N, C-alpha and C positions, 0 to 999 in steps of 0.2 A: 892577192889579198895581202893587204897591209896589215902590221900589227896594230895601225891605230883603232882598228875595227873590234879588237880583242880587248881594248882598255876599259870599256862600261863592266864587261864580265869580270875582267880581272878586279877593277875596283869593287863590283859586287861581293866576290869572294872574299876580298880582304875585310871588307867590311864586316861580312857576316861572319867570318872566322874570329874578328875583333870583338863583336857584340857577345859572341860566344866563349871566347876565352878569357878577356880581359876582367869581367866580372869573377870569375872563378879564381883568377890569380888575386885579385884584390881580397875576395874572403879567404885566402888561403893566408895571405901576409897578415891582414890586418884582423882576421878573424882571431877569438881568444881559442885558445886550445889548453885545458886544464881539465883534462880526465880524473875523473874520481870514483869511488865505488858507486855512486847514485848514478853515474851514468852510462857506467858497465856493467850495471843489475840488469836482469832479466826484465822488459819492461811489455814491449807487445809481442813479441814471440813466444813467451811461455816458459823459454829454456836459457840457459846461460848462453853468452854470446859466442864465448870463447874457450869451447872445449873441442872434443873429437867429434868430426864433422859426420862419422859413421855410428853415432848414437841414436837411440831410438828417441821418438819424441811423439807428444800426444796430438793427433790430428784433429780433437775437437775444435781446438782454437781456429784453424785455417778453416775449417766447415762453417762453424759461424760466420767468419770474416767473409767468404764466400757468398752466403746467404744473405749476409747484410748487404754486399756490393750489389748482388742479384736483385733484391727488393728495392735497394733504394733507385737504381738506374730505371727499373721499371715505373716508381713514383716520378723520377725527373723527366720522363715521358709525358705526364700529366701537366706539366708547365704550360707547353707549346698551345697544347688543347684548350687550356683555361683563357689563356691571351685570346685566340682565334673563337672563343666559342660564339659569338655571334655571327661569324661567317660560315662556320659548318653547320649549322642548324641541328634539326633532330637526327638527321642520319650521323652526324658526328658524335651526338650526345649517345646514340644507340650503342657504337662502335666504342666508345668509352666504356660504358656499361657493361659491355661483354668484356673488354680487357680488364677491367677490374673484378668480373667475376672470376675470370682464369686467375687474377694475380691472387684472390681471396682462396680458390681451390688449391692452388699451389702453396700458399701460408699454411691453411688447414693440414694438407699432406703433411708438410715438414713439422708442424708441431704435434701431430699425431703420431709420427716415426719419431719422436724425441730428437729431432736435431737441433733442437734450440736449448736441451737442457744441458747445463755443463757440469752435472754431476755424473 
């Protein structure tokens, strides 16, 4: 075996690494780095970002976030169905109605349990 057979693989690896690393370097070098109080304040996580890692925190935020992602992904499954509605016919329609019924039951259960209440 000659090394010329591995040239395309080596080229592929170099281009892949370059495409991954060069934008990171450009962003680090050219991007602004002006942290202030507003950037370091708690925004999405609900608690101070630079405190003791062993502190207690409220898990309600994470529960609501996980539920949002769960229901959002389930709704995203409706887009392919809507695109192919003509091809799937009545069987596909019934399947999506069952899917939506299960989704509504899950949503009602979460609502009844109070998982969506922030207080």
